[in-house]
C-alpha positions in Angstrom: 64.4 64.2 9.9 63.3 67.3 7.9 65.3 70.4 7.4 63.4 72.4 10.0 64.2 69.8 12.7 67.8 69.8 11.8 68.0 73.6 12.1 66.3 73.6 15.5 68.6 70.8 16.9 71.7 72.6 15.5 70.7 75.9 17.3 70.0 74.2 20.6 73.2 72.2 20.4 75.2 75.4 19.8 73.6 77.0 22.8 74.4 74.1 25.1 78.0 74.0 24.0 78.4 77.7 25.0 76.3 77.6 28.1 79.0 76.9 30.8 81.1 79.8 29.6 78.2 82.3 29.5 76.8 81.4 32.9 80.0 80.9 34.9 82.7 83.3 33.7 85.9 83.0 35.8 88.9 85.3 36.0 92.0 83.5 34.9 94.1 85.2 37.6 91.8 83.8 40.3 93.1 80.3 39.7 96.6 81.0 40.9 96.0 82.0 44.4 97.0 79.2 46.8 94.2 79.8 49.2 92.5 76.7 50.5 89.1 78.5 50.7 89.1 79.5 47.0 86.4 77.9 45.0 86.0 78.1 41.2 82.7 76.2 41.3 79.4 78.0 41.4 77.4 77.4 44.6 73.7 77.3 45.3 72.1 80.3 46.8 71.8 80.3 50.6 69.3 81.6 53.1 70.3 84.9 54.7 70.8 83.2 58.0 73.2 80.7 56.4 75.2 83.6 54.9 75.2 85.3 58.2 76.6 82.2 59.9 79.4 81.9 57.3 80.2 85.6 57.6 80.5 85.4 61.4 82.7 82.3 61.2 85.3 83.9 58.8 85.4 87.4 60.3 88.0 88.3 62.9 88.8 91.5 64.8 92.2 93.1 64.1 93.7 94.8 67.1 96.3 97.4 66.0 97.7 99.3 68.9 94.9 101.4 70.4 92.8 101.1 67.3 90.9 98.2 65.7 89.4 96.9 62.5 88.2 93.7 60.9 89.7 90.9 58.8 88.9 87.8 56.9 90.5 84.4 57.4 91.5 83.4 53.8 94.1 80.6 54.3 95.2 77.9 56.6 98.6 76.1 56.3 99.2 73.7 59.1 98.7 75.7 62.3 99.2 79.1 60.6 96.2 81.2 59.5 96.3 84.1 57.1 94.0 87.1 57.4 93.4 89.8 54.8 92.5 93.3 56.0 92.9 97.0 55.0 96.3 98.6 55.2 94.8 101.7 56.9 93.7 99.4 59.8 97.4 98.6 60.4 98.7 102.0 59.7 96.5 103.5 62.4 98.4 101.3 65.0 101.7 103.0 64.0 103.4 99.6 64.0 102.9 99.0 67.7 102.1 95.3 67.2 99.1 93.5 65.9 96.8 90.9 67.3 93.8 88.8 66.0 90.7 88.1 68.0 88.9 85.1 66.6 85.2 84.2 66.8 85.7 82.2 70.0 87.1 85.3 71.7 90.8 84.2 71.8 93.5 86.7 71.1 96.6 85.7 69.1 99.8 87.6 68.3 100.0 88.3 64.6 102.7 89.2 62.1 102.5 91.2 58.9 103.2 89.3 55.7 105.6 91.5 53.8 106.2 89.2 50.8 103.2 90.6 48.8 103.3 93.9 47.1 99.7 95.4 47.1 101.0 98.5 45.4 98.7 101.4 46.2 95.8 99.3 47.1 94.5 99.4 50.7 95.2 95.8 51.4 97.4 93.9 54.0 98.0 90.4 55.2 98.5 89.1 58.8 99.3 85.7 60.1 98.7 84.0 63.4 99.4 80.5 64.8 96.7 78.3 66.5 97.4 74.7 67.4 94.5 74.3 69.8 91.6 75.6 67.8 90.4 75.3 64.2 88.9 78.3 62.3 86.8 78.5 59.2 88.5 79.6 56.0 86.6 81.9 53.7 85.4 80.8 50.2 86.5 83.4 47.7 84.2 84.1 44.8 84.7 86.5 41.9 83.7 90.2 41.7 83.9 90.1 37.9 80.2 89.2 37.4 78.7 91.7 39.9 76.2 94.2 38.6 74.0 96.9 40.1 71.1 95.5 42.0 72.9 92.3 43.0 72.2 91.4 46.7 75.3 91.5 48.9 76.1 91.2 52.6 78.7 93.0 54.7 80.1 92.1 58.1 82.6 93.4 60.6 83.2 94.9 64.1 82.1 98.5 64.2 83.5 100.6 67.0 80.8 101.7 69.4 82.0 104.7 71.5 79.0 104.7 73.7 79.1 101.0 74.6 81.6 98.6 76.1 83.1 96.4 73.4 82.5 96.2 69.7 79.7 93.9 68.5 79.9 91.9 65.4 77.6 93.3 62.8 75.9 91.9 59.6 74.1 94.1 57.1 72.2 93.5 53.9 72.1 95.6 50.8 72.6 95.7 47.1 75.3 96.7 44.6 74.8 100.3 43.5 77.8 100.7 41.2 80.7 98.8 39.8 83.2 101.4 38.6 85.0 100.7 35.4 88.3 101.5 37.2 89.3 101.9 40.9 89.6 105.0 42.9 92.5 105.6 45.2 93.1 102.7 47.5 91.7 100.2 45.0 88.1 100.9 45.8 85.7 99.9 43.0 82.5 98.4 44.5 79.8 100.7 45.7 77.0 99.1 47.7 74.1 100.2 49.9 75.0 98.2 53.0 75.6 100.4 56.1 79.3 100.2 56.9 80.7 101.8 60.1 84.1 102.6 61.4 85.7 99.3 62.6 84.2 97.2 59.8 87.1 98.0 57.5 88.7 94.8 56.3 85.5 92.8 56.9 83.9 90.7 54.1 81.4 91.6 51.4 79.6 88.4 50.5 77.3 87.2 47.8 74.2 85.0 48.2 76.4 81.9 47.9 78.3 82.9 51.0 81.5 83.7 49.0 83.7 86.7 49.7 83.5 89.1 46.7 85.1 92.1 48.3 86.4 93.9 51.4 84.8 96.8 53.3 86.9 99.9 53.7 85.1 103.1 53.2 81.7 104.2 54.6 79.2 106.5 52.9 79.3 110.3 53.3 82.9 110.9 54.4 83.1 113.9 56.8 86.1 115.4 55.2 88.5 114.9 52.3 87.7 113.8 48.8 88.7 110.1 48.2 86.8 109.9 44.9 89.8 110.2 42.6 90.7 107.5 40.1 94.2 106.1 40.2 94.9 107.7 36.8 94.3 111.2 38.3 90.9 111.7 36.7 87.6 112.2 38.5 84.3 110.5 38.1 81.4 112.3 36.5 79.0 114.1 38.8 76.4 111.3 38.6 78.9 108.6 39.4 80.4 110.6 42.2 77.0 111.1 43.8 76.5 107.3 43.8 79.9 106.8 45.4 79.3 109.4 48.1 76.0 107.9 49.3 77.3 104.3 49.1 79.8 102.3 51.1 82.9 101.5 49.0 84.8 98.2 48.9 87.8 96.6 47.2 87.0 93.8 44.8 88.3 90.4 45.8 89.6 90.0 42.3 92.1 92.8 43.0 93.4 90.9 46.0 93.6 87.6 44.1 95.6 89.2 41.2 98.1 90.8 43.5 98.5 88.0 46.0 98.9 85.3 43.4 102.5 84.5 44.5 101.7 84.4 48.2 102.2 81.0 49.8 104.9 80.9 52.5 104.0 81.6 56.2 106.1 84.1 58.0 108.1 83.2 61.1 105.7 83.3 64.0 106.6 84.9 67.4 107.3 83.0 70.5 104.7 82.9 73.3 104.0 86.3 74.9 102.2 87.5 77.9 98.5 88.2 77.2 97.4 91.8 76.9 95.3 91.8 80.0 96.2 88.7 82.0 93.4 87.2 84.2 93.3 84.1 86.2 91.5 82.3 83.4 93.6 83.6 80.6 96.8 82.8 82.4 95.7 79.2 82.7 94.9 79.0 79.0 98.1 80.4 77.6 99.9 77.9 75.3 103.1 77.8 73.2 101.1 78.5 70.0 101.7 82.3 70.4 100.0 84.9 72.5 96.5 83.6 73.0 94.1 84.8 75.6 90.9 82.8 76.3 88.3 85.0 77.9 86.0 83.8 80.7 82.9 81.9 79.5 80.7 85.0 79.5 83.1 86.7 77.1 83.3 83.9 74.6 80.7 85.4 72.3 82.0 87.7 69.5 79.5 90.3 70.7 81.2 90.5 74.1 84.7 91.5 73.2 87.1 93.8 75.1 87.0 97.5 74.5 89.2 98.6 71.6 89.8 102.3 71.4 90.2 104.0 68.0 93.0 106.4 67.2 92.3 109.0 64.5 95.8 108.7 63.0 95.9 108.8 59.2 98.6 107.9 56.7 96.8 110.3 54.2 95.6 113.5 55.9 93.3 114.2 53.0 90.9 111.5 53.8 89.1 110.6 57.0 89.6 107.5 59.2 87.5 104.9 57.4 87.8 102.3 60.0 
């Protein structure tokens, strides 16, 4: 073998040895979250319809008093499911009790997980028990490799004041900005997907069907100025303009890092009377918690009961994002 061949083989060998690290960078903190849906393995790209089906299967509606938002099923332990959502979705309900409406239309009593400190980030966890139905758990990706131009998908239950109910929605778009640090609430991902009130807490997914963030802030806020970094500084005019015209989300890596110690389910409540008892729902109530099964024509996620929003804010400087 001549000298030239040796040099070529040496270069190619060096490239192959470093290839996995370059192509598939992983956050070390992402490996400690005990979520059954977490995957560290890269997945093949899916068709848009496949991503849509995944998004619909993992997205739930969060009922918080007279208001509502969205959430993501991120863990199952026995019969107990854990849902991540935005804190402002729960705050709007003023602690009046929380419920989860799943993709099959059932409504479960939910309890807040208080063992995780999300600090000032707009995140919260809920848990509900289901012994009679199985639900899909989200696969969590990483937001560390996102870059402007990457295709992303957003899902949730927007509040529709002019229609009965709140239809599940799936939108497409691209990443417009990944800020080098988060603004108040932990928001760091700017993306072009339309996000409406009610979609807060819903998933942002990549082409592999993995959750890489949570919705929480729609474009062009009507009042307030949420574009303030957590260190008190403000983004440049150019960066702020991108943020203003984009939806803003919380990176899933932020959740993973803060929820790394989370594992134990909370004590679940005893069976309760459904919100709006009907002949069919009374027959379907079980000892797995408060669960209401709607009539057959209401089983679709697009035919859910009316949820009224309440414009109550924990921070009066910013608008209701849900």
